[in-house]
C-alpha positions in Angstrom: 94.2 -141.6 -20.8 93.1 -140.3 -17.4 95.9 -137.9 -16.7 96.6 -139.7 -13.5 99.5 -142.0 -12.7 98.1 -145.6 -13.1 100.0 -148.4 -11.5 99.6 -152.0 -12.8 100.2 -153.4 -9.3 99.2 -152.5 -5.8 102.2 -151.1 -4.0 102.5 -152.7 -0.5 101.5 -150.1 2.2 99.6 -147.8 -0.1 96.2 -149.3 0.9 96.1 -149.3 4.7 92.8 -148.6 6.3 94.3 -148.7 9.9 96.9 -146.0 8.9 94.1 -144.0 7.2 92.0 -144.1 10.4 95.0 -143.1 12.5 95.7 -140.1 10.2 92.1 -139.1 10.3 92.0 -139.2 14.1 95.2 -137.2 14.3 93.9 -134.6 11.9 90.6 -134.3 13.8 92.4 -133.9 17.1 94.7 -131.2 15.7 91.7 -129.3 14.1 89.7 -129.5 17.4 92.7 -128.2 19.4 92.9 -125.2 17.0 89.2 -124.3 17.2 88.2 -121.4 19.4 86.0 -122.7 22.2 83.4 -120.0 21.5 83.0 -121.1 17.9 82.9 -124.8 18.9 80.1 -124.0 21.4 78.1 -122.0 18.9 78.6 -124.8 16.3 77.4 -127.4 18.7 74.3 -125.4 19.5 73.6 -124.9 15.8 73.9 -128.6 15.1 71.5 -129.4 18.0 69.0 -126.9 16.6 69.2 -128.3 13.1 68.9 -131.8 14.5 65.7 -131.0 16.3 64.1 -129.8 13.0 64.3 -133.4 11.8 65.4 -132.5 8.3 68.6 -133.4 6.5 71.3 -130.8 6.7 75.0 -130.2 6.0 77.5 -127.7 7.4 76.6 -125.1 4.8 73.0 -125.0 6.1 74.2 -123.8 9.5 75.8 -120.7 7.7 72.8 -120.2 5.4 70.4 -120.2 8.4 72.6 -117.6 10.0 73.3 -119.8 13.0 77.1 -119.6 12.8 79.9 -118.0 10.9 82.6 -119.8 9.0 85.3 -121.5 11.1 88.8 -120.2 10.9 89.6 -123.4 8.9 87.3 -125.8 7.1 88.8 -128.7 8.9 87.2 -127.5 12.1 83.7 -128.6 11.0 84.6 -132.3 11.2 85.3 -132.6 14.9 82.0 -130.8 15.8 79.9 -133.0 13.6 81.8 -136.1 14.8 81.2 -135.2 18.4 77.5 -134.6 17.8 77.3 -138.0 16.0 79.1 -139.8 18.9 76.8 -138.1 21.4 73.8 -139.4 19.4 72.5 -136.0 18.4 72.8 -136.6 14.7 73.3 -139.6 12.4 74.6 -139.9 8.8 71.7 -139.4 6.4 73.4 -139.5 3.0 76.3 -138.2 0.9 75.4 -135.2 -1.4 77.3 -132.6 -3.3 78.2 -129.7 -1.0 76.1 -126.6 -1.3 79.3 -124.5 -0.8 80.8 -122.9 -3.9 84.2 -122.8 -2.3 84.5 -126.6 -2.4 83.2 -127.0 -6.0 80.2 -129.2 -5.0 82.5 -131.9 -3.7 80.8 -134.8 -1.9 80.0 -134.2 1.8 78.0 -135.8 4.5 74.4 -134.8 5.0 73.2 -135.4 8.6 69.8 -135.7 10.3 68.7 -135.6 13.9 68.7 -138.9 15.6 65.7 -138.0 17.7 68.0 -137.7 20.8 68.9 -134.0 20.4 68.7 -132.2 23.7 
């Protein structure tokens, strides 16, 4: 027994990658709009600095290095890392347990500079 509800059949509409992507985009947009521009700028600069080092890193490393403070809400990390990835500053390196105790070592993305960091 897993303690989770187990269904013997796939319920139509429960697995919908397009709907999942739309929800992700909406959530990222909402988080970005709620982010203070000064924090976003500081986060972008910290990501660029870490990218130039050429070593794998995750959001927790920006705090550990003293480059930035915590955002007002954890969801505000995603839009900054997404923007840096789309700009070619970073690329996905791997998935690792988070270094942050507050998220109980949940899986998070680890990034590395793409060699294009300004």
